[in-house]
PyMOL CGO cylinders between C-alpha atoms (Angstrom):
from pymol import cmd
from pymol.cgo import CYLINDER

trace = [
    CYLINDER, 35.53, 4.25, 2.99, 32.39, 6.18, 2.10, 0.3, 1, 1, 1, 1, 1, 1,
    CYLINDER, 32.39, 6.18, 2.10, 30.52, 8.25, 4.68, 0.3, 1, 1, 1, 1, 1, 1,
    CYLINDER, 30.52, 8.25, 4.68, 27.01, 6.76, 4.85, 0.3, 1, 1, 1, 1, 1, 1,
    CYLINDER, 27.01, 6.76, 4.85, 25.84, 8.88, 7.81, 0.3, 1, 1, 1, 1, 1, 1,
    CYLINDER, 25.84, 8.88, 7.81, 23.04, 10.58, 5.85, 0.3, 1, 1, 1, 1, 1, 1,
    CYLINDER, 23.04, 10.58, 5.85, 21.92, 7.45, 4.00, 0.3, 1, 1, 1, 1, 1, 1,
    CYLINDER, 21.92, 7.45, 4.00, 18.16, 6.86, 3.81, 0.3, 1, 1, 1, 1, 1, 1,
    CYLINDER, 18.16, 6.86, 3.81, 17.78, 3.12, 3.48, 0.3, 1, 1, 1, 1, 1, 1,
    CYLINDER, 17.78, 3.12, 3.48, 14.86, 1.42, 1.74, 0.3, 1, 1, 1, 1, 1, 1,
    CYLINDER, 14.86, 1.42, 1.74, 14.18, -2.24, 1.11, 0.3, 1, 1, 1, 1, 1, 1,
    CYLINDER, 14.18, -2.24, 1.11, 14.64, -3.47, -2.40, 0.3, 1, 1, 1, 1, 1, 1,
    CYLINDER, 14.64, -3.47, -2.40, 11.42, -4.10, -4.28, 0.3, 1, 1, 1, 1, 1, 1,
    CYLINDER, 11.42, -4.10, -4.28, 12.81, -7.56, -5.06, 0.3, 1, 1, 1, 1, 1, 1,
    CYLINDER, 12.81, -7.56, -5.06, 13.32, -8.51, -1.41, 0.3, 1, 1, 1, 1, 1, 1,
    CYLINDER, 13.32, -8.51, -1.41, 11.12, -11.25, -0.03, 0.3, 1, 1, 1, 1, 1, 1,
    CYLINDER, 11.12, -11.25, -0.03, 8.37, -10.49, 2.42, 0.3, 1, 1, 1, 1, 1, 1,
    CYLINDER, 8.37, -10.49, 2.42, 9.37, -13.21, 4.87, 0.3, 1, 1, 1, 1, 1, 1,
    CYLINDER, 9.37, -13.21, 4.87, 11.45, -10.94, 7.10, 0.3, 1, 1, 1, 1, 1, 1,
    CYLINDER, 11.45, -10.94, 7.10, 14.79, -12.34, 5.98, 0.3, 1, 1, 1, 1, 1, 1,
    CYLINDER, 14.79, -12.34, 5.98, 17.11, -12.12, 3.01, 0.3, 1, 1, 1, 1, 1, 1,
    CYLINDER, 17.11, -12.12, 3.01, 16.38, -8.45, 2.39, 0.3, 1, 1, 1, 1, 1, 1,
    CYLINDER, 16.38, -8.45, 2.39, 18.61, -6.01, 0.61, 0.3, 1, 1, 1, 1, 1, 1,
    CYLINDER, 18.61, -6.01, 0.61, 18.44, -2.31, 1.44, 0.3, 1, 1, 1, 1, 1, 1,
    CYLINDER, 18.44, -2.31, 1.44, 19.52, 0.45, -0.91, 0.3, 1, 1, 1, 1, 1, 1,
    CYLINDER, 19.52, 0.45, -0.91, 20.40, 4.07, -0.18, 0.3, 1, 1, 1, 1, 1, 1,
    CYLINDER, 20.40, 4.07, -0.18, 20.42, 6.21, -3.31, 0.3, 1, 1, 1, 1, 1, 1,
    CYLINDER, 20.42, 6.21, -3.31, 20.09, 9.66, -1.76, 0.3, 1, 1, 1, 1, 1, 1,
    CYLINDER, 20.09, 9.66, -1.76, 23.82, 10.32, -1.40, 0.3, 1, 1, 1, 1, 1, 1,
    CYLINDER, 23.82, 10.32, -1.40, 25.55, 12.49, -4.04, 0.3, 1, 1, 1, 1, 1, 1,
    CYLINDER, 25.55, 12.49, -4.04, 27.55, 10.34, -6.47, 0.3, 1, 1, 1, 1, 1, 1,
    CYLINDER, 27.55, 10.34, -6.47, 27.00, 7.13, -4.51, 0.3, 1, 1, 1, 1, 1, 1,
    CYLINDER, 27.00, 7.13, -4.51, 24.59, 4.21, -4.17, 0.3, 1, 1, 1, 1, 1, 1,
    CYLINDER, 24.59, 4.21, -4.17, 25.01, 1.98, -1.12, 0.3, 1, 1, 1, 1, 1, 1,
    CYLINDER, 25.01, 1.98, -1.12, 23.65, -1.55, -0.63, 0.3, 1, 1, 1, 1, 1, 1,
    CYLINDER, 23.65, -1.55, -0.63, 23.51, -3.53, 2.63, 0.3, 1, 1, 1, 1, 1, 1,
    CYLINDER, 23.51, -3.53, 2.63, 22.01, -6.63, 4.19, 0.3, 1, 1, 1, 1, 1, 1,
    CYLINDER, 22.01, -6.63, 4.19, 18.98, -5.62, 6.28, 0.3, 1, 1, 1, 1, 1, 1,
    CYLINDER, 18.98, -5.62, 6.28, 19.78, -8.33, 8.85, 0.3, 1, 1, 1, 1, 1, 1,
    CYLINDER, 19.78, -8.33, 8.85, 23.10, -6.58, 9.59, 0.3, 1, 1, 1, 1, 1, 1,
    CYLINDER, 23.10, -6.58, 9.59, 22.46, -2.82, 9.36, 0.3, 1, 1, 1, 1, 1, 1,
    CYLINDER, 22.46, -2.82, 9.36, 25.66, -1.94, 11.22, 0.3, 1, 1, 1, 1, 1, 1,
    CYLINDER, 25.66, -1.94, 11.22, 27.76, -4.21, 9.03, 0.3, 1, 1, 1, 1, 1, 1,
    CYLINDER, 27.76, -4.21, 9.03, 29.56, -3.25, 5.88, 0.3, 1, 1, 1, 1, 1, 1,
    CYLINDER, 29.56, -3.25, 5.88, 27.83, -1.94, 2.78, 0.3, 1, 1, 1, 1, 1, 1,
    CYLINDER, 27.83, -1.94, 2.78, 28.76, -2.18, -0.86, 0.3, 1, 1, 1, 1, 1, 1,
    CYLINDER, 28.76, -2.18, -0.86, 29.02, 1.13, -2.70, 0.3, 1, 1, 1, 1, 1, 1,
    CYLINDER, 29.02, 1.13, -2.70, 28.60, 1.86, -6.38, 0.3, 1, 1, 1, 1, 1, 1,
    CYLINDER, 28.60, 1.86, -6.38, 28.58, 4.85, -8.67, 0.3, 1, 1, 1, 1, 1, 1,
    CYLINDER, 28.58, 4.85, -8.67, 25.07, 5.68, -9.86, 0.3, 1, 1, 1, 1, 1, 1,
    CYLINDER, 25.07, 5.68, -9.86, 26.05, 4.62, -13.40, 0.3, 1, 1, 1, 1, 1, 1,
    CYLINDER, 26.05, 4.62, -13.40, 27.36, 1.24, -12.21, 0.3, 1, 1, 1, 1, 1, 1,
    CYLINDER, 27.36, 1.24, -12.21, 24.23, 0.68, -10.10, 0.3, 1, 1, 1, 1, 1, 1,
    CYLINDER, 24.23, 0.68, -10.10, 21.92, 1.49, -13.02, 0.3, 1, 1, 1, 1, 1, 1,
    CYLINDER, 21.92, 1.49, -13.02, 23.88, -0.84, -15.29, 0.3, 1, 1, 1, 1, 1, 1,
    CYLINDER, 23.88, -0.84, -15.29, 23.67, -3.62, -12.68, 0.3, 1, 1, 1, 1, 1, 1,
    CYLINDER, 23.67, -3.62, -12.68, 19.94, -3.24, -12.03, 0.3, 1, 1, 1, 1, 1, 1,
    CYLINDER, 19.94, -3.24, -12.03, 19.10, -3.12, -15.73, 0.3, 1, 1, 1, 1, 1, 1,
    CYLINDER, 19.10, -3.12, -15.73, 21.19, -6.23, -16.40, 0.3, 1, 1, 1, 1, 1, 1,
    CYLINDER, 21.19, -6.23, -16.40, 19.47, -8.17, -13.62, 0.3, 1, 1, 1, 1, 1, 1,
    CYLINDER, 19.47, -8.17, -13.62, 15.85, -7.24, -14.37, 0.3, 1, 1, 1, 1, 1, 1,
    CYLINDER, 15.85, -7.24, -14.37, 13.63, -10.17, -15.21, 0.3, 1, 1, 1, 1, 1, 1,
    CYLINDER, 13.63, -10.17, -15.21, 12.71, -10.35, -18.84, 0.3, 1, 1, 1, 1, 1, 1,
    CYLINDER, 12.71, -10.35, -18.84, 9.09, -11.22, -19.72, 0.3, 1, 1, 1, 1, 1, 1,
]
cmd.load_cgo(trace, "trace")
């Protein structure tokens, strides 16, 4: 299990502004990107390598 003690969480730019269904990302940890549900900040978080996270975000970007 990754140590997320120093994580600086930010809301995803794709999260809705209605106060729910928000995803938070912490990308300030060396060699790790963490993702969590903002409604459950003490719950579990998914962790990715920076390369895997970049691949995921590029693959899911909306195409014009």
